[in-house]
N, C-alpha and C positions, 0 to 999 in steps of 0.2 A: 503493499499499499504506500501511497505516495502523498506527502505534503507539499502544495504548491505555494509559492510566494504569490503575492498580489499581482505581481507581473506576469505570471504564468511561466516562470522559469522551468525549463526542462520539458515543456510540453510541445510535442511535434505538430505544428499547424498545418504542415504540407501534408499530413496523412488524414486529414480531417475532410471527408466528402459529405457526411449527413450528420446532422445535429439535432437531437431533441430536447427540448426544454419543458421541463414539468413544473407547472404551477397549480396546485389543487386547492387553492382556499378561496378567499371572498373575492367580490368584483373590483374593489379599490386595490386590493394587493396586486391583482392581475394588471389593471391599468398602470400601477406604478412599476410593472417590469418592462414597459415598453421601450424606455431608453436603453436598457439591457439587451432586448431583442434587436434593436437598431445597432447596437454595438457588434453583436455577433454578425450580422449581415455585413457590416462595414470591414470587419476583420476577416470574414470567411466569405467574399463576395460570390463564389461559385458554388458555395455548399448549398444542399437542401436543408432547410430549417422547418422542422415541424414543432409544434407545441401542443402539449396535452394538458387540458383544463377540465374543470367540471362543467356540466352542461349550461348551468345558469351564469356562466361568464364567457361562453363562446363568442357571443355577439360583440363583445368588447374587443375581440381581435381580428374579426373576419374584414377581409379587405385590405388589411395593412400590406403595403408592398413589399416589406422586409421579411415576411413569413410565407412560406410555401404551402403549409397545410396546418389547420387546427383540428386536432383530434379533441373529441369530448366524451365524456362519460357520465352517467348518473350516480350520484352518491347513494349508497344504499340508505342513509338516514333520510334521505329526501325522496325516496322512491313511493310512488302511489300504487304500484304493481306489486310491491313486495321485495324483500331482500334478495331471494333467490333469483328473481327476474332481473334485478339490478346487477347482482354479480355475474349473471350469465352475459348481460350486455357489456359489462365491463371486460370480461373475458375476451368477448369478440373484438373489442377495440385493441386490446393488449396484443391480440393475434395479429391485427393489421399491422401495428407497431413493429412487432417482431419481424414480419415479413419484409419490411422495409430496410432493415439491417442497418441500423444507425451505427456510426462509429463512436459517438459520444452521447450520453445522456447527461443533462445538467439539472439538478434539483435545486430550483430557486426559491428558497425560503430562508428567512434570518436565521433560523435555528433548526436542529434535526427534528424531524417526527417520523415515527415509524411508517405510518400510511403513506407518506409522501415519499419517503425513501424507497419503499417497497415498489412503488410504481416506476421509479427509476431503474432499480434492479430488474423488475419484469420486462423492461424494454429489450433486454438482451444485448444492450451495447457493451462492448468490452471495456469502455472507458467511462466511468460513471463518477460524476462529480458533485460533491455537496459538503455540508458541514458534518463534522465528526459528532457521533452521539455523545451526549453530555453524561459525566459519570461512567464512562466505558461503554454503556449500552449493551453489553453482551455480545458474544462472539457473533451471533447471527446478524444483529443490527449493525454491527461494525462492518460486516461484509456486503451491506447493501451498496455502499460507495467503495471505490478503491483509489479515488483521488479526492484529497481533502482541501478545502479552501480554509483560510484562517478564520476563526470566529472574532466577532466584533468586539473590540475592546472600549468602544465609547457608543454613546446614543447617536444614531445617525437616521436621517430620513430613510424611509423604504426604497425610495429610488436609488439612493447611494449604496444601501445594503444589497439591493438586486444587482447592481453594477459590479460590486465587489465580488460577487460570485463569479461572474463571466469574466472579470479581470485574471481571475484565477486560470483561465485558459489564454490568457493574452489578449483579450477583446476589450475594446474601450471606444468611446465616441465623444466628440466635442459637444454634440447636440444632445442634452439632457431633457429636451422638452417631452410631455407625455403626447401620445399619438393615439387617434381614433379615426377610422375612416368613416365619413358621413355621406352616405350615397345622394345622389341628386334627387331622387324621388322624396327622400326624407327632408331635405332642405326645402323642396318645392311645397311640402305638406306645412312646414313651419311658416313659410312665407304666405300660403294661403290663409291660415289661421290668422296671422297678423293683419293681412288686409280685410278679411272679412270681419274682424272686430274693431276696424278702424284704429289699430294700434299704431304707434309711431306716425301719427298723421302729421306731426310737424318735426322738423329737422332737430329741434332743441329737446324733443321728447325722450325720456329714458325708459328701457324696458326692463323691469324688475321681475324675476321669478323667485317666489316663495315656495319652496319645496317642503311639504309636511311629511316628517318621517320620525321613527323612534325605534330605538333598540333598549329595552329595559334592562337587559343583562349587562350593557356597558354605560348605564345611567345616562343613556341619551333619550331623555323624555323631557319635552318642553311643555308648560301648562298651556291649556286651551286660553286662558286669559291673556297669557303673553302674546300668543299668536294674534288674537284679536286686537290687542293694543298696536301691534305692529302693522296690520292690515289698515286698521283705521288710521294710523299716522301716516302711513305711505299713500293711501288713497286721498288723503287731504293735502298732500305735497305736490305743489303745482309742478306740471311737466313730468310727472311719474306715471307710466302705465303699468299697473301691477297685475300679475297673473298668477294664479295659484296651481300647484300641480301636486299629486300625491300618488301612493301605491295602493293597492287595494286594502292591504293590511291596515292602512291608516285611514281608511274610508270613515270610519265613526268619529274620529278626531276631527277630520277635516268637515265633516257634516256640523259638528258642533261648533266648530269656528265660523262657519258660514251663517248658521243661525243666529249668531250673536253680534256680527259686524254691523257697522252703520250702513255701509255701501258695499254690496257683494261685488269682489273683483272677477274678471274673466277665469274660466278654469280650462287649461290645456290638458287633454288627455292624450298622453302618448301611447300609441299602440305598440311601441317597441323601444328598446334601449336606443337605437339609432335615431328613432324619432324624437326622443327626449334631448339627446346630444344635439340634434339639429336645432331644436328650438333654443337650446342653451347657447349655441353659437351665434344667435341673433340677440341675445340678452345682454344688457349692460350691467347686470349685476345678478347674482344668484345668491339667495340667502337659504341656507340648510343646516341642519344638525350634522355634525361630522359623520361620514359614512360614504358609501358607494356614490350617492349622488354629488357629493362634493368632489370626487376625483372625476367623475364624468364632465362636470362643469370645468375644471382645470383643463381637462383634455381637450375640451371644446373651445376653450379660449374665453370663457365667461369669467370676469373678475368674481371671486367668490368670497362671501362672508361666512364663515363656518363656526357654528357654536358647539363647544367641546363639553364632554363629561369628564369621566376619568381616563380618557385615552391620552397618550402623549401628543403634544403638539409638535414636537421635535421630529418624532418619527412619521406622524400621519396629517400634518397640516396640508393644506391644498398647496400642490407643487406649483412653483411659478412666481413671477413678480406681480405685486399688485393684489394679491389674496390676503386677507386679514382672518384672524382667528381670535375668539373671545371665550375666555376660560375663567371660571371662579370657582376654583376647588374641583372636587370630583364629581359634583352633579350638574348636569347642563342647565337644570332648572334654576340654578344660582344666577345664571347669566340673565339679566333683565331685559324686558322690551325697550326700555330706554337705552341701554347700552347698544342693543341693535339699531335702533333708529338713529342714534348719533352717529354710528359707524357708517350706516347705510348712505345717510345724507351727505356726509363727507366724501365717502368713494364717488357717489354719483356727482358730487361737484369738482372731482378730479383732485381732491386734496389727498396728500399722503396720510394714512391712517395706521397708527401703531397697533400692534397686536395688545390684546388686553389678556393678562395672564395674573391672576391673584391666587396664592398658595392657599 
């Protein structure tokens, strides 16, 4: 087994013809991997590059020019047809991957997990790159990878952590921007909604998207009354066209907000992740709790104002210049509506807004 320096010392790049990248966690994590994928393409311009992800994140990567194929599988814990059916389909995908005969499989996560490392091992690639199991991990776990990248010694953004993994095989890029392919039909749908609802009717108007979301397990829940105050405040702000958006799981919260606001804003119902990204690409500001929507906004180029709970702003802040984070301790609910309105109005006015972080 080999330990590689961050520059990929001792790795024979000329022998690499096919590369598989495995990233089987959440949407934001996958989006934050796109600079690392670009780095692989720039370093191995003639290689076939495949990526294996969970089904619910596949759309984030489809259409990107530096990826040749996106493989996906249904996680057993998310299966509606049962674990056996899910495992069978996963086996079929692994079979396709093994038949491709990848030279290298790279597990891009910030630390070792057995389920992730097993997918890298199952690819059949002779060179398997990832983090060493913590605490030894046992002989079986230790054999999933045979080339190890150094563990992080400081807190870094997930984009940098992902890049550090591919730097282990000598890959890097000057362009660290997030990427997402937005099809013309998705952009046409966003433009049609804007026209039909008479949004941006004046050149000076600003389009603001307020995305309602929550994840209680990460203390990312914002009170209905805070949403209501933000809606009322922005609807009363001259030159602001406010649009709300939410996922089905947050429909009850959104309904309660709509029932209590003074004036109801327009509602954009995205039929797909690409459709949501297209609308955000036309938005002058996205306001959301920390999560996948925040990373979609950053990838689509929307200036993003993100409300944080107990998640690290260093690791998970919206990547890119001009984005702002608000955090007051471990609960998102501690961030006030006044905090959001003050930051949002300043961002819309083009003023530099500092992050808010209260321990």
